[in-house]
SEMILUM-992195 format. One line per 10 residues: number of its first residue (from 0); their letters; for each residue x, y, z of N, C-alpha, C. Coordinates in nm, 3 decimals, decimal comma. Atoms other than C-alpha are relative to their C-alpha. Last residue first. Example, Ala and Ser with C-alpha at 12.3 -4.5 7.8 and 13.67 -1.06 7.14 Angstrom:
# SEMILUM-992195
1	sa	-0,082/-0,119/-0,006/1,367/-0,106/0,714/-0,077/0,109/0,073  0,089/-0,119/0,000/1,230/-0,450/0,780/0,090/0,120/0,000;
END
This chain:
# SEMILUM-992195
268	vrqlivyrnl	-0,006/-0,143/-0,035/0,398/2,252/0,171/0,032/0,080/-0,125  -0,113/-0,058/0,072/0,288/1,907/0,061/-0,002/0,151/0,021  0,038/-0,112/0,086/0,059/1,777/0,330/0,124/0,054/-0,067  -0,104/-0,099/0,029/0,110/1,432/0,478/-0,062/0,113/-0,084  0,050/-0,100/0,094/-0,145/1,204/0,640/0,103/0,111/-0,012  -0,077/-0,125/-0,004/-0,009/0,888/0,801/-0,059/0,092/-0,106  0,024/-0,097/0,106/-0,222/0,588/0,888/0,086/0,124/0,020  -0,044/-0,131/-0,049/-0,101/0,293/1,095/-0,015/0,095/-0,119  -0,060/-0,096/0,094/-0,303/-0,015/1,009/0,042/0,126/0,074  -0,060/0,074/0,112/-0,380/-0,325/1,215/0,064/0,091/-0,104;
258	nndkgdasfq	-0,146/-0,015/0,002/-0,431/-0,148/1,550/0,067/-0,070/-0,118  -0,036/-0,129/0,062/-0,803/-0,082/1,591/0,151/0,024/-0,006  -0,065/-0,084/-0,103/-0,838/-0,382/1,825/0,045/0,135/-0,054  0,077/0,007/-0,125/-1,092/-0,569/1,611/0,056/0,092/0,107  -0,010/0,124/-0,077/-0,926/-0,462/1,290/-0,074/0,012/0,131  0,031/0,124/0,071/-0,881/-0,113/1,153/0,028/-0,125/0,084  0,140/0,038/0,018/-0,723/0,199/1,304/-0,005/-0,137/-0,066  0,023/0,142/0,026/-0,399/0,358/1,421/-0,149/-0,027/-0,014  0,087/0,072/-0,094/-0,320/0,729/1,395/-0,010/-0,146/-0,041  -0,049/0,137/-0,004/-0,088/0,986/1,237/-0,085/-0,073/0,104;
248	acvqvdsgls	0,063/0,093/-0,094/-0,196/1,334/1,136/0,066/-0,137/-0,012  0,123/-0,059/-0,056/-0,079/1,646/0,956/-0,063/-0,090/0,106  0,080/0,113/-0,047/0,283/1,545/0,891/-0,122/0,057/0,071  0,049/-0,013/-0,137/0,413/1,847/0,695/-0,080/-0,126/0,034  0,111/0,089/-0,034/0,631/1,806/0,391/-0,041/0,022/0,145  0,115/-0,050/0,077/0,866/2,057/0,227/-0,125/-0,086/0,021  0,069/-0,112/-0,065/1,121/1,999/0,504/-0,122/0,052/-0,076  -0,045/-0,137/0,025/1,250/1,658/0,411/-0,095/0,105/0,054  0,073/-0,060/0,113/1,109/1,307/0,368/0,039/0,144/-0,029  -0,085/-0,006/0,120/1,371/1,130/0,580/-0,064/0,075/-0,116;
238	allkdleeqs	-0,107/-0,098/-0,025/1,198/1,205/0,912/0,088/0,019/-0,123  0,059/-0,134/0,008/0,889/1,026/0,782/0,105/0,109/0,020  0,048/-0,022/0,137/1,083/0,706/0,712/-0,053/0,143/-0,015  -0,120/-0,026/0,082/1,268/0,722/1,044/-0,039/0,034/-0,143  -0,053/-0,130/-0,042/0,938/0,756/1,236/0,122/0,038/-0,084  0,089/-0,102/0,055/0,788/0,467/1,039/0,051/0,140/0,032  -0,030/-0,008/0,142/1,083/0,243/1,121/-0,080/0,112/-0,066  -0,136/-0,055/0,012/1,048/0,317/1,492/0,038/0,019/-0,147  0,011/-0,145/-0,015/0,672/0,261/1,474/0,136/0,068/-0,015  -0,009/-0,039/-0,141/0,731/-0,087/1,335/-0,011/0,153/0,007;
228	fhhcyrwtea	-0,064/-0,127/-0,035/0,604/-0,160/0,987/-0,001/0,023/0,151  0,063/-0,057/-0,120/0,537/-0,520/0,885/0,076/0,125/0,042  -0,091/-0,057/-0,099/0,642/-0,597/0,528/-0,082/0,057/0,116  0,057/-0,106/-0,084/0,447/-0,826/0,298/0,102/0,043/0,105  -0,099/-0,065/-0,086/0,548/-1,048/0,005/-0,067/0,113/0,078  -0,029/-0,136/0,041/0,260/-1,252/-0,129/0,098/0,059/0,100  -0,051/-0,098/-0,097/0,228/-1,626/-0,118/0,001/0,139/-0,059  0,063/-0,130/0,023/0,053/-1,918/-0,283/0,044/0,098/0,109  -0,086/-0,076/0,093/0,235/-2,250/-0,325/-0,056/0,139/-0,033  -0,141/0,042/0,017/-0,050/-2,439/-0,159/0,071/0,093/-0,099;
218	kgqwgilydn	-0,031/0,055/0,132/-0,371/-2,256/-0,065/0,150/-0,031/-0,013  -0,055/0,135/-0,010/-0,445/-2,217/0,307/0,039/-0,064/-0,133  0,108/0,098/-0,016/-0,671/-1,917/0,248/0,050/-0,145/-0,004  0,136/-0,043/0,032/-0,379/-1,707/0,128/-0,096/-0,118/0,009  0,081/0,090/0,082/-0,019/-1,723/0,245/-0,140/0,055/-0,023  0,128/0,034/-0,062/0,205/-1,443/0,373/-0,084/-0,082/-0,098  0,077/0,054/0,112/0,574/-1,417/0,290/-0,130/-0,052/0,059  0,067/0,130/-0,011/0,740/-1,193/0,549/-0,061/-0,041/-0,134  0,049/0,048/0,129/0,980/-0,900/0,587/-0,059/-0,140/0,015  0,146/-0,014/0,009/1,010/-0,752/0,939/-0,057/-0,029/-0,139;
208	kelesadigl	0,075/0,026/-0,122/1,391/-0,712/0,918/-0,148/0,031/-0,023  -0,019/-0,102/-0,102/1,521/-0,710/0,562/-0,084/-0,037/0,122  0,110/-0,092/-0,028/1,529/-1,033/0,367/0,043/0,108/0,098  0,011/-0,092/0,114/1,835/-1,205/0,219/-0,109/0,104/0,021  -0,097/-0,109/-0,020/1,912/-1,361/0,559/-0,001/0,100/-0,115  0,060/-0,105/-0,085/1,592/-1,565/0,527/0,093/0,118/0,021  -0,052/0,007/-0,136/1,748/-1,757/0,237/-0,056/0,116/0,081  -0,053/-0,128/-0,048/1,527/-1,778/-0,071/0,049/-0,019/0,144  -0,146/0,001/-0,001/1,482/-2,113/-0,245/0,062/0,133/0,039  -0,050/-0,092/0,102/1,119/-2,052/-0,336/0,152/0,007/-0,005;
198	aqlgqvttey	0,051/0,039/0,132/0,980/-2,355/-0,152/0,062/0,084/-0,112  -0,052/0,133/0,034/1,200/-2,297/0,154/-0,041/-0,039/-0,142  -0,143/-0,016/0,024/1,127/-1,926/0,169/0,062/-0,132/-0,046  -0,024/-0,070/0,126/0,756/-1,992/0,131/0,147/0,013/-0,035  0,039/0,087/0,113/0,728/-2,254/0,404/0,038/0,064/-0,134  -0,094/0,114/-0,002/0,924/-2,047/0,659/-0,029/-0,092/-0,119  -0,130/-0,051/0,048/0,723/-1,739/0,558/0,104/-0,112/-0,005  0,000/-0,003/0,147/0,394/-1,929/0,585/0,132/0,054/-0,056  0,017/0,133/0,058/0,457/-2,024/0,949/0,011/0,002/-0,152  -0,121/0,078/-0,025/0,593/-1,692/1,069/-0,006/-0,133/-0,075;
188	akdalkqnnm	-0,106/-0,060/0,081/0,307/-1,503/0,904/0,132/-0,074/0,018  0,018/0,047/0,138/0,049/-1,741/1,051/0,113/0,052/-0,090  -0,032/0,143/0,001/0,177/-1,682/1,404/-0,006/-0,056/-0,143  -0,144/0,014/-0,020/0,175/-1,307/1,344/0,043/-0,146/-0,008  -0,065/-0,034/0,126/-0,177/-1,307/1,198/0,152/-0,020/0,009  0,040/0,104/0,096/-0,309/-1,492/1,506/0,068/0,025/-0,135  -0,068/0,127/-0,029/-0,113/-1,271/1,746/-0,030/-0,109/-0,103  0,104/0,099/-0,024/-0,226/-0,943/1,588/0,064/-0,137/0,014  0,069/-0,042/-0,122/0,027/-0,660/1,619/-0,108/-0,100/0,040  -0,060/0,072/-0,112/0,236/-0,850/1,362/-0,057/0,046/0,135;
178	fqwfsvcvfg	0,066/0,129/-0,024/-0,009/-0,728/1,096/0,058/-0,078/0,117  -0,072/0,047/-0,120/0,111/-0,369/1,118/-0,060/-0,133/0,045  0,057/0,119/-0,065/0,013/-0,254/0,768/0,088/-0,044/0,116  -0,112/0,091/-0,022/0,119/0,102/0,683/-0,052/-0,119/0,081  0,016/0,094/-0,111/-0,154/0,320/0,535/0,121/-0,093/0,005  -0,063/0,131/0,017/-0,083/0,629/0,328/-0,031/-0,086/0,122  0,046/0,089/-0,108/-0,268/0,956/0,274/0,054/-0,141/-0,027  -0,033/0,140/0,027/-0,094/1,228/0,068/-0,045/-0,081/0,121  -0,025/0,099/-0,105/-0,248/1,575/0,075/0,038/-0,137/-0,057  0,076/0,124/0,008/-0,250/1,890/-0,135/0,047/-0,102/0,101;
168	gpktkelltr	0,119/-0,014/-0,083/-0,115/2,232/-0,035/-0,088/-0,123/0,000  -0,037/-0,072/-0,123/0,129/2,224/-0,326/-0,128/0,028/0,080  -0,005/-0,146/0,013/-0,030/1,976/-0,570/0,053/0,062/0,128  0,099/-0,072/-0,082/0,062/1,611/-0,522/0,014/0,150/-0,022  0,126/0,002/0,076/0,238/1,395/-0,783/-0,114/0,071/0,075  -0,023/-0,067/0,129/0,580/1,481/-0,640/-0,129/0,016/-0,079  0,000/-0,143/-0,031/0,450/1,380/-0,295/0,022/0,084/-0,126  0,139/-0,036/-0,029/0,365/1,035/-0,429/-0,011/0,150/0,030  0,068/-0,008/0,130/0,715/1,016/-0,580/-0,147/0,038/0,020  -0,046/-0,124/0,065/0,872/1,098/-0,243/-0,068/0,019/-0,136;
158	llqlrkktgp	0,063/-0,113/-0,069/0,662/0,829/-0,076/0,039/0,133/-0,065  0,142/-0,004/0,037/0,771/0,578/-0,340/-0,070/0,118/0,066  0,009/-0,052/0,137/1,140/0,663/-0,294/-0,145/0,010/-0,045  -0,023/-0,144/-0,011/1,107/0,610/0,082/-0,014/0,066/-0,138  0,121/-0,053/-0,064/0,954/0,269/0,020/0,011/0,151/0,017  0,104/-0,011/0,103/1,232/0,197/-0,229/-0,132/0,051/0,059  -0,033/-0,110/0,092/1,504/0,274/0,025/-0,112/0,021/-0,103  0,019/-0,130/-0,067/1,344/0,055/0,293/0,021/0,116/-0,096  -0,117/-0,085/-0,021/1,328/-0,246/0,062/-0,032/0,137/0,057  -0,117/0,056/-0,067/1,050/-0,451/-0,094/0,112/0,104/0,014;
148	vhhlfgfavv	-0,120/-0,059/0,061/0,724/-0,264/-0,166/0,124/-0,052/0,072  -0,045/0,087/0,110/0,427/-0,489/-0,081/0,129/0,052/-0,066  -0,059/0,123/-0,056/0,377/-0,330/0,263/0,045/-0,098/-0,108  -0,140/-0,021/-0,039/0,331/0,009/0,094/0,066/-0,127/0,052  -0,097/0,017/0,109/0,014/-0,110/-0,083/0,146/0,008/0,046  -0,025/0,143/0,018/-0,280/-0,152/0,150/0,102/-0,029/-0,108  0,054/0,080/-0,110/-0,383/0,209/0,096/0,025/-0,148/-0,028  -0,056/0,134/0,020/-0,179/0,445/-0,120/-0,042/-0,081/0,122  0,012/0,103/-0,103/-0,354/0,780/-0,158/0,071/-0,127/-0,042  -0,069/0,120/0,047/-0,288/1,107/-0,341/-0,006/-0,104/0,112;
138	ldcasvtles	-0,011/0,109/-0,097/-0,530/1,397/-0,291/0,067/-0,119/-0,066  0,031/-0,056/-0,133/-0,532/1,736/-0,465/0,022/-0,104/0,110  0,136/0,014/-0,053/-0,358/1,592/-0,771/-0,016/0,065/0,137  0,001/-0,003/-0,147/-0,051/1,677/-0,980/-0,144/0,005/0,050  -0,017/-0,136/-0,052/-0,097/1,581/-1,346/-0,012/-0,004/0,152  0,127/-0,062/-0,039/-0,047/1,216/-1,425/0,031/0,143/0,045  0,024/-0,130/0,064/0,235/1,045/-1,616/-0,141/0,051/0,034  0,130/-0,036/-0,058/0,347/0,767/-1,384/-0,036/0,142/-0,046  0,104/0,087/0,056/0,622/0,643/-1,616/-0,139/0,036/0,051  0,022/-0,034/0,141/0,861/0,935/-1,546/-0,113/-0,081/-0,061;
128	sltndllrki	0,037/-0,141/0,011/0,837/0,914/-1,166/-0,032/0,039/-0,144  0,139/-0,026/-0,041/0,833/0,536/-1,170/-0,043/0,144/-0,023  0,071/-0,073/0,105/1,147/0,487/-1,382/-0,141/0,042/0,043  -0,013/-0,146/-0,013/1,397/0,386/-1,113/-0,068/0,080/-0,111  -0,090/-0,042/0,109/1,425/0,020/-1,220/0,010/0,153/-0,010  -0,126/0,075/-0,003/1,299/-0,103/-0,883/0,094/0,038/-0,114  -0,081/-0,048/-0,112/1,035/0,167/-0,858/0,138/-0,064/-0,004  -0,051/-0,131/0,042/0,906/0,080/-1,205/0,083/0,066/0,111  -0,100/0,025/0,105/0,872/-0,284/-1,102/0,066/0,130/-0,044  -0,120/0,051/-0,069/0,696/-0,174/-0,783/0,113/-0,028/-0,100;
118	vdleifvles	-0,065/-0,107/-0,078/0,447/0,048/-0,968/0,131/-0,050/0,061  -0,062/0,075/-0,108/0,352/-0,213/-1,228/0,087/0,097/0,080  -0,144/-0,024/-0,021/0,128/0,013/-1,434/0,049/-0,085/0,116  -0,057/0,133/-0,029/-0,219/-0,016/-1,582/0,152/0,013/0,006  -0,137/0,006/0,052/-0,353/0,338/-1,552/0,059/-0,134/0,040  -0,080/0,114/-0,046/-0,731/0,348/-1,511/0,136/0,001/-0,069  -0,106/0,035/0,094/-0,887/0,693/-1,555/0,083/-0,113/0,060  -0,091/0,101/-0,055/-1,221/0,748/-1,385/0,101/-0,039/-0,106  -0,097/0,046/0,100/-1,394/1,072/-1,483/0,100/-0,093/0,066  0,024/-0,077/0,123/-1,710/1,181/-1,304/0,092/-0,049/-0,111;
108	vhtgvngsev	-0,096/-0,109/0,013/-1,668/0,900/-1,050/-0,025/0,070/-0,133  0,060/-0,112/0,073/-1,975/0,691/-0,974/0,095/0,120/-0,004  -0,094/-0,109/-0,022/-1,805/0,364/-0,883/-0,044/0,121/-0,082  0,042/-0,088/-0,109/-2,098/0,125/-0,854/0,098/0,110/0,033  0,144/-0,019/-0,012/-1,945/-0,156/-1,058/-0,030/0,093/0,118  0,041/-0,120/0,073/-1,573/-0,104/-1,119/-0,150/0,029/0,009  0,060/-0,098/-0,089/-1,467/-0,343/-0,847/-0,058/0,122/-0,068  0,094/0,065/-0,091/-1,394/-0,661/-1,042/-0,071/0,101/0,090  0,128/0,020/0,068/-1,240/-0,451/-1,320/-0,105/-0,063/0,091  0,062/-0,132/0,017/-0,965/-0,332/-1,086/-0,140/-0,016/-0,063;
98	lskcndvafy	0,039/-0,044/-0,134/-0,880/-0,688/-0,980/-0,074/0,135/-0,007  0,119/0,077/-0,038/-0,883/-0,807/-1,342/-0,050/0,039/0,138  0,120/-0,053/0,066/-0,647/-0,524/-1,442/-0,127/-0,073/0,044  0,089/0,115/0,009/-0,379/-0,621/-1,191/-0,136/0,047/-0,054  -0,050/0,087/0,108/-0,093/-0,374/-1,244/-0,088/-0,123/-0,018  -0,023/0,137/-0,049/-0,260/-0,092/-1,051/0,054/-0,082/-0,117  -0,122/0,063/0,049/-0,318/0,284/-1,076/0,017/-0,139/0,061  -0,011/0,128/-0,070/-0,659/0,451/-1,051/0,117/-0,078/-0,058  -0,101/0,081/0,066/-0,658/0,821/-1,149/0,022/-0,127/0,083  -0,052/0,105/-0,088/-0,983/0,981/-1,033/0,095/-0,088/-0,082;
88	kapvigaegc	-0,076/0,098/0,078/-1,093/1,313/-1,183/0,060/-0,100/0,098  0,006/-0,051/0,138/-1,348/1,566/-1,061/0,070/-0,098/-0,093  -0,119/-0,066/0,056/-1,384/1,356/-0,749/-0,023/0,049/-0,142  -0,016/0,050/0,137/-1,736/1,286/-0,616/0,118/0,072/-0,063  -0,096/-0,082/0,075/-1,728/1,323/-0,238/0,016/-0,060/-0,139  0,072/-0,101/0,079/-2,035/1,193/-0,052/0,091/0,096/-0,075  -0,060/-0,132/-0,025/-1,824/1,016/0,210/-0,069/0,111/-0,078  0,011/-0,044/-0,139/-2,044/0,708/0,225/0,050/0,142/0,023  0,116/0,048/-0,076/-2,081/0,668/-0,150/-0,011/0,062/0,137  0,123/-0,038/0,070/-1,851/0,859/-0,386/-0,125/-0,038/0,079;
78	lfrafrlngc	0,006/-0,146/0,020/-1,553/0,847/-0,151/-0,135/0,042/-0,059  0,020/-0,065/-0,130/-1,621/0,490/-0,035/-0,015/0,151/-0,016  0,141/0,022/-0,036/-1,663/0,366/-0,393/-0,032/0,066/0,134  0,082/-0,084/0,090/-1,331/0,525/-0,491/-0,148/-0,014/0,035  -0,012/-0,136/-0,054/-1,169/0,367/-0,184/-0,081/0,097/-0,086  0,096/-0,023/-0,109/-1,317/0,033/-0,293/0,018/0,137/0,065  0,062/-0,134/0,002/-1,153/0,050/-0,633/-0,091/0,028/0,120  0,135/0,008/0,057/-1,079/-0,324/-0,661/-0,082/0,128/0,018  0,072/0,126/-0,022/-0,705/-0,278/-0,616/-0,137/0,003/-0,064  0,143/-0,023/-0,024/-0,608/0,092/-0,621/-0,079/-0,128/0,024;
68	gvdlvspkeg	0,032/0,132/-0,054/-0,234/0,034/-0,582/-0,149/-0,005/0,033  -0,109/0,089/0,041/-0,179/0,407/-0,622/-0,016/-0,136/0,068  0,008/0,117/-0,088/-0,502/0,611/-0,602/0,101/-0,103/-0,050  -0,089/0,104/0,053/-0,455/0,960/-0,749/0,003/-0,113/0,101  -0,052/0,104/-0,088/-0,747/1,196/-0,676/0,089/-0,096/-0,079  -0,059/0,102/0,088/-0,860/1,528/-0,823/0,072/-0,098/0,091  -0,145/0,023/0,010/-1,081/1,714/-0,578/0,038/-0,096/-0,112  -0,021/0,143/0,020/-1,433/1,852/-0,632/0,150/-0,028/-0,019  0,075/0,056/0,112/-1,421/2,209/-0,506/0,031/-0,149/-0,013  -0,026/-0,052/0,134/-1,291/2,300/-0,163/-0,092/-0,058/-0,106;
58	allqpmaelc	0,060/-0,134/0,014/-1,420/2,249/0,190/0,011/0,054/-0,142  0,145/0,013/0,005/-1,359/1,874/0,190/-0,068/0,133/-0,026  0,034/0,076/0,120/-0,992/1,913/0,104/-0,152/-0,006/-0,018  -0,020/-0,088/0,117/-0,941/2,190/0,359/-0,043/-0,070/-0,129  0,120/-0,082/0,022/-1,095/1,966/0,629/0,011/0,092/-0,122  -0,026/-0,086/0,117/-0,815/1,709/0,584/-0,120/0,091/-0,028  -0,128/-0,068/-0,022/-0,792/1,524/0,918/0,037/0,094/-0,113  0,018/-0,098/-0,108/-1,163/1,439/0,901/0,128/0,078/0,028  0,072/-0,116/0,055/-1,102/1,273/0,564/-0,016/0,109/0,106  -0,089/-0,069/0,094/-0,838/1,044/0,713/-0,067/0,126/-0,052;
48	kqwgqwpaqr	-0,091/-0,081/-0,082/-1,066/0,959/1,005/0,100/0,077/-0,087  0,078/-0,116/-0,044/-1,330/0,845/0,755/0,087/0,094/0,085  0,016/-0,095/0,111/-1,072/0,623/0,589/-0,077/0,124/0,041  -0,091/-0,114/-0,007/-0,960/0,455/0,912/-0,023/0,106/-0,106  0,045/-0,094/-0,104/-1,262/0,227/0,938/0,084/0,127/-0,001  -0,078/0,006/-0,123/-1,172/0,063/0,608/-0,049/0,106/0,098  -0,102/-0,105/-0,019/-1,448/0,040/0,352/0,077/-0,021/0,129  0,038/-0,106/-0,094/-1,619/-0,298/0,302/0,109/0,106/0,009  0,113/-0,080/0,046/-1,558/-0,502/-0,014/-0,031/0,119/0,092  -0,042/-0,140/-0,013/-1,219/-0,671/0,022/-0,110/0,094/-0,053;
38	tasfsqaqqa	-0,021/-0,026/-0,144/-1,295/-1,039/0,086/0,034/0,147/0,027  0,121/0,038/-0,073/-1,453/-1,090/-0,259/0,013/0,028/0,150  0,097/-0,110/0,010/-1,166/-0,896/-0,416/-0,125/-0,029/0,082  -0,050/-0,111/-0,081/-0,917/-1,154/-0,289/-0,101/0,115/0,000  0,020/0,033/-0,142/-1,121/-1,448/-0,418/0,048/0,113/0,090  0,143/0,015/-0,032/-1,152/-1,291/-0,764/-0,022/-0,027/0,148  0,075/-0,127/0,009/-0,797/-1,157/-0,797/-0,144/-0,014/0,047  0,101/-0,002/-0,106/-0,629/-1,477/-0,672/-0,091/0,123/-0,004  0,065/0,130/-0,018/-0,418/-1,572/-0,974/-0,119/0,006/0,097  0,052/0,045/0,129/-0,321/-1,224/-1,095/-0,081/-0,128/0,016;
28	yfesticslq	0,119/-0,078/0,032/-0,290/-1,101/-0,736/-0,063/-0,042/-0,133  0,106/0,024/-0,098/-0,054/-1,380/-0,634/-0,128/0,073/-0,041  0,061/0,129/0,036/0,149/-1,354/-0,954/-0,116/-0,032/0,094  0,079/-0,023/0,121/0,212/-0,986/-0,882/-0,072/-0,127/-0,044  0,119/-0,077/-0,039/0,323/-1,070/-0,527/-0,091/0,025/-0,120  0,085/0,089/-0,081/0,564/-1,343/-0,639/-0,132/0,070/0,034  0,064/0,094/0,093/0,702/-1,113/-0,908/-0,096/-0,093/0,072  0,099/-0,076/0,076/0,771/-0,839/-0,652/-0,077/-0,090/-0,096  0,113/-0,020/-0,091/0,947/-1,086/-0,423/-0,113/0,076/-0,070  0,064/0,130/-0,020/1,172/-1,197/-0,710/-0,124/0,014/0,088;
18	eatstsisqt	0,072/0,033/0,124/1,246/-0,838/-0,808/-0,074/-0,132/0,014  0,117/-0,089/0,006/1,337/-0,749/-0,448/-0,085/-0,031/-0,124  0,098/0,053/-0,097/1,565/-1,054/-0,431/-0,127/0,084/-0,003  0,049/0,129/0,052/1,742/-0,948/-0,753/-0,103/-0,061/0,094  0,095/-0,023/0,108/1,767/-0,584/-0,641/-0,059/-0,131/-0,049  -0,062/-0,007/0,133/1,933/-0,684/-0,314/-0,109/0,020/-0,106  0,037/0,112/0,085/1,766/-0,597/0,018/0,061/0,016/-0,140  0,061/-0,055/0,121/1,951/-0,350/0,236/-0,024/-0,114/-0,099  0,031/-0,142/-0,025/2,055/-0,412/0,595/-0,072/0,060/-0,120  -0,081/-0,093/0,077/2,035/-0,789/0,545/-0,042/0,144/0,032;
8	hsihlstdm	0,057/-0,038/0,128/1,878/-0,987/0,824/0,096/0,093/-0,073  -0,046/-0,129/0,050/2,044/-1,172/1,110/-0,059/0,025/-0,139  -0,139/0,011/0,043/1,828/-1,447/1,249/0,044/0,137/-0,049  -0,076/-0,090/-0,085/1,498/-1,467/1,437/0,149/-0,017/-0,029  -0,037/-0,119/0,078/1,315/-1,623/1,145/0,084/0,097/0,081  -0,102/0,032/0,100/1,314/-1,972/1,300/0,041/0,120/-0,084  -0,109/-0,100/-0,014/1,135/-1,845/1,609/0,106/-0,018/-0,107  -0,119/0,044/0,072/0,799/-2,015/1,547/0,108/0,109/0,008  -0,027/-0,076/0,123/0,549/-1,912/1,811/0,130/-0,049/-0,062;
END
């Protein structure tokens, strides 16, 4: 395994580095929307477990849903299809319109509202809460998205904003990618990060611990910023949310060994 990243990291990523990493990720999705969407069709195994942890949601009337970083809408398709839940309103938020459009077929939501918004950019300039103009929802989800948010402080800020957009008694479901749990993914992450940092002129010391640049299908000059979440970091993040939040469930799922994503289900008290 490549050990060239085992150096001192910054305690807090700079705004300029965070902006650069955010741009790299946005460019990745804009350029690779079609090939990425093609590999992201099946529902995640963990989604059914999420629903089982929220019996109150299933027992009520049709829920309103906010999906932040919705990608190709496969969670919407899962809800309406396998889960048999047709939301009254579904707010789909993403900055890659072509990715969203690639998944719109077969999404039988009563009212699907697409909001084209660069969530990370708005986080970095502290305008997300005001720019994300949606009414509070019964269910707020962010799947496969938190690992693209650069900086511990901004990840905490995003979780707080998601809770703001949740009705009292409503739920927030978030996945945290733990790709370094898989040896093959870990080896690849080390390799592409070294290549990416060199090509982009970023010093590894500018990154926070567990920050990586991950490639895509062996394509040259193609990376996206991804953060691996340790359990220790996750515990600190949840402890920082305050007393008006209850952690309802936390579990691992997805991948061959059921350990690629750590799911957290929060209820706004």
